Structure formats: structure tokens, C-alpha cells
C-alpha positions, 0 to 999 in steps of 0.5 A: 465447460463447467464453471467451478466458481459459479458452481461453488457460489450457487450450490456450495455451502454458502454459510462459509462465506460469512466466516472469512476474516475480511469480506474483500480477501480471497480465500479458498471459499471466498472467490473473486466472483463472490466478492465482485460479482459480474465486475470480477473482470472489470478494469475498475476492479483491482486485485492486490496480491500478497506480494504487492503486485497489482492487476485490474480485473481485465488483466487477470485472465491473460497475465495470471489466470483466474485459477492462479490468484493467490489466497489473501489477495485483496479485491478493491471495487469501483477504483476507476479514479484510483487505479493510477494512484495505486499503481504509481511507483512513487514511494510516497503514498497519500490516503484519501476517502477511497484509498486506505492504508490497505490499498497501498500497503496490503498486509504490511499496513500495520508493520513497523516498516510502514510509516505514517505521516499525519496532516497534524505533523505526527509520525507513527509506524504501523505497529503503533496504530490501533484505531485505523478508523481514525486515520485521517485523509491526506495522511501520507505513508511509505512502505518497507522503510527503516529509520528514522535517522536524524540528520545533524551537523556531524552526520550528513545525508551521505554518511547516513545513506551513502551514494543513495542519498539522492535516490528517489527511494530515499525519503526525507522528512523536513520539519514541520511537515514536509515529506520529499524524495531524495531526487527532489532535493537540490540543496542538501546543505540547506536542509533544516535542523531535525530533518529525518531520513528513511531508507528502504528496508531491502 
């Protein structure tokens, strides 16, 4: 059978590949093969779909089909040490030298519902950040959240979050720099003054 991807790569108009907005973003003319080469179906090549679903190269054929990968899928190469972190369902993510904001948030990386917590203690939403190259390693982020809602004497965690105040997806930011999920807090009465709460935006 003819391989349409190979035919496009070797006999198509290659000059169009350079015109994509992102070299690692799948489009009609920028295919998995043109991005990853022979590693396109490797376990260490990670595909992040626009909807947030994540698959490794060796899963695509059986679970999705190579002809059904959606446009704007992000292709991440050489992820052998990062796959478990990217796939983790822990709502608190940590940026490293190899795992960027895009690795975790995809196209939502610069939205106001993606919140970044810098090692310095500064907090920024994605829409407030302009220089992504200066985003330091060990920056933490949460994706798809609204807030912050400040906890104070007349406003308890329960009043803010309802029955989900202890939920693992309810995130607390304790001054000066501690980020913790609701299910990890034992004493809600002992939360320090200035604690902020973030709730899932769904």
C-alpha cells in the first residue's frame, strides 16, 4: 500500500513545512513523520491533542489511528523521563528544563485560567505573561481554574468552595509560597491569613 505521509514528505512541496507557526504542531502539511521522523511511533514521542488528551507514539495506531490525529496536536520528542509527569492527574504541575508550560497546558498556556506560581512567590495568570523564555524552572501551574478567592475570618473554605473544599482539585495557595490540594490539608482552621483558594473552571 502507498504511504501517503512518505509520499507527501518526499514528493510534496516541502517548502510549505517551513511556513507552520510551530515546528512541533501537526497541521495538514506538517505530519507526525515530518516532525518526529522514524521516532513518530516511539514510546518516547508524546502527542498532546488540542483537547488535552495525551498519547505516546506506540499507542496512536491502535487507539486513534494515524489518519485521525487532529490538527494542532503538539508533538514532544525524547520524553522518556517525562511521560509519567505529563500524564499524571495531579492538578499541580511543575515546569522543568524539559517540561514547559506548553507540555502541560497545551494551547491554554497563555489563558487567564492557567495560573503560574513562580519560585520567587510571584503569581501570574497566563494572559499576563509576555516573556515565556524567562519563565523559571520549578514554576508550578494549574490549568483550568478560576480565582483566587481569599480566605479570611468571615469567609471560610466551605463558604467559598462548598462541599468540594476538601477536594483534590480545589487548590490552596498558602503564604508565602506553598501550593497544596484540598485533600492534603488536615486542619482547615489553622490555615494562615492570606490563604487563597482556586476552583476548577468547570
